[in-house]
Structures are given as structure tokens and as C-alpha cells.
C-alpha positions, 0 to 999 in steps of 0.5 A: 550505532555505525553501519558497514556503509558508515551511516549512523542509525539507532539501535533498537531496543526491545522488551523482554517479554512477547506482547499479545496485542488485539487490531482495535479496527479488525479484533485480529490478535497479534503476537510482538514476539520481540525475542526472536529478531531484534534489529533491522540487520537481524532480518535475512532478505533480499536487497532490492537492486534495479539492474538495466534489462535487455528488454522491457515492455514497459520502458520508452520505444516498446509502447506497442507491446502493452495493450493501448493506454487508457490514461497517460501523463506526457510532456510531448508525443502521441497517445502509444508513443514515447513522451509520457511521463506516467501510463497506465495500460490494460494489464495483458495477462488480466486477472479479470476481464471488463467483458460480460455479465456477472451471471451471479448463480449457485451450485448447491451451496456454492456461490460463483459468478463470471470473472468480470472486472478490470485489471490495470498496470500504472507505469510509474515512470519511464525510467526503468532504474527508478523507484517511488523512493527516487523519484521526484515528488511531483512524480510520485504525486502525479501517481497518486493523480492517476489512481484517483482518475482511474477510480473515478473513471471505473466507478461509473461501471455499476457492476464494480463493488471495489478497487484495489491498488497495490504494489509488489516491490521486488521479486520477494514481494511478488513483482515479476518485472523490474520497471517500477509499476503499480497494479489496479484491480477492480472487482465485482465484490468487496475483498474479505480483508477490507470488509473486516475493516469496514465491519469492525469500523462500523461496529465501533461507530455504532456503539461510540458515534465515532470513526475509529481511525480518527480516534486512532489518529488522536490518540497516536498524536498524543502519545507519538511513540508510534508516529514516524512522521506528520505533515498538515494532511497525514499522519504516517504510523507503525499500527499498534497491532502491526502484523508485520515488521516496521509495517507502516500506514499512511493515514489522512488527518481529515476524515475521508472514506473514498480516496477519490475524494482526494484534492489537489493539495493533498495529493501533492503532499502525499506525494511527499509523504510517500516518497519520504517515508519510502525513503526511510525504509529504504535506507533503514532496511537497505532496500527491502522488497515490500508490498503496498496496498491501498484501502478505500471505501467500496465504489458505490457507497456513499461518504461513510462516516465511520470508514477512513481510507489509508495506505499500508506499507508492508516491507517483505521482511518475515514469512508467513508460515504454519502457525499464522495459516492456522491460527490466524494470528500474526507473529511480528518480532519488532515492536511498532515503538521501536519501528517507528522510533528507528524510521523517525530518526533516520534522516532522509 
């Protein structure tokens, strides 16, 4: 098939009947509703097109407009000055604050505690118009290193149980500033979504004495129908029970429960993998908004035999509406096998 930009892209083939699929990790059901949309071009969406800003607090020269940096990689200059290639700064409007005690308490049957934690912003590049897909792979690897460095540092605070790292790319995905950045929120509790994964993985391990993520990789490697690409260190795949069209996971081949165990070689390869995966998504879906989340084991836990850290990429192509909120089911109009085939065949 030839699109308007002249770039050939494979056509997505679909099965005739909807499909109910159960996530083997969480037990959540997904409806693959194939009659609702069949190709990337069938989705109504906003394209993310960076534009120059008259004023951006994250751009070089405006370092004084952010709180003092807690981490920076730079080629020149003093702290909180120009010359940086990556900065990490506390959020100016934090969801949680480092100061104070948790003060866990009950109010009848209700539980509450103080909003203690940390909220940081990772400025991925000084280039306002760049993205993780357009940056050199070395710079993307630096972002991966910075995430690791901040997790290691924040894990020293025993009040913190979990660190969620996420990226909102494009206004429809929740981004309020265009400048390329990710966010890190350290929490005194484990998020429910992650806890569901931990509990499901633990149950599987207790029954079979194997990591379910490792088993998934072994099965996917056998069929390759949902694998987008593979390297020495990673598999990129569209999960069997994908919640969203073109949902894509990056999973390390070697078992590791904690992201902060990442070594130099693996981090460099992760930079290449994330960069190429996002390029495939941008080319296939014409620069869609998307969310990225890092799921890793809780901070204070020892290495877990049953859990496997991974990165989830979710293009913002559909909306979660009444049925999803009311039922807990997700409606996905594109089979993951077709999404994987489309991404795999996209040359970058």
C-alpha cells in the first residue's frame, strides 16, 4: 500500500470475529474488536508536530526558571548553567514532596498518610524540537542512565516504596510542555497497576516455579507473530492481550526484576531499542501522541525471581470510555499480531 507521503507501508489484515483474550499476568480480559478499525489510517488522532516556543522554561538559558538540578550530564559550564546535554530537576509543581513524615493513620474505615515522595522532571535534551525518536542513540542511552541514577539515589530514602517513571508525548497524552521530557514520581506505596502484575507473577511462580515474563518471551520467540524486533539484550513485542492498538513492550531477555540493575552494555542497547521502536511507531502512525511507563520491582525488595522489569509504550489512538470504566475490560480494535507485523515491516 502507498500512502500520501509516498512511503510504502504494509496493509493490516484482520480476522472477521472479535476475540476475548485474558492477560496471563494480571488476569484482565481484553476484547480485540477487529470490526471497529483495521489500519493505522483508520484512527482519528492528533499528530505531534513540535513547534518553536516563544518561552520555554526547559530550554538552555532558562536554567534559573527551574528548581536547581539534582543531576546533569554536560559538555561544559557550571551546574545550573548552559552546556548541559541532560538535566534532572525537581518539579516546580510536585505531586508529592520530600519533606515530612508519612504519619500513617486511620479515620474509621479510611486510611490516609501525608503526601511524602518525590517528583522530578528529566529534561532529555536541550533541543526543544527533538524527540526520543529523533535523538542520537547515545543520547537516548543517557536518558536510560539518568533514570537508573535517580532510582539508585532515591532508593536510599526508606520512606519510599516505588518509583514510577513515565513520559507523556503530545498534548492528547497529557503533556503540558512540548520540550522533550519524562517524569519520575517516587511513592510511599506500590501503585495498584504494578501490584496486580506483582501478584499475578508471584502466583504463577508459586505454581510453576518459573518467571511468567521469561515464559512469555520464550513462547513469543517460538512463534515470532507478536515480536517487532529483537537484539542481544531485548525483545520488543506487542503483548498477547494488548489493551490498546499498537501497544508495545520492551522486555529484557535476561531475567532482572529491578531496572536499577541495568549495566552499561544493556543501557546502550536499550537506547538503540527504544529509539528504533519509537521511530517505527512514528512512521507507522504518523507521529502519534503516546505514553511510556517503566514498570520495575519495588525499591526496598530484594531481587525477585518472579518479576521482570519492562517498558510499556501506548500510542494514544483510542479513548477509554464508559464500557472500559464500568467493566474493567479494554476494547482494542487492532490485533497485536497485525500491529507487530506492521511495525516489524516498517523500515527505519
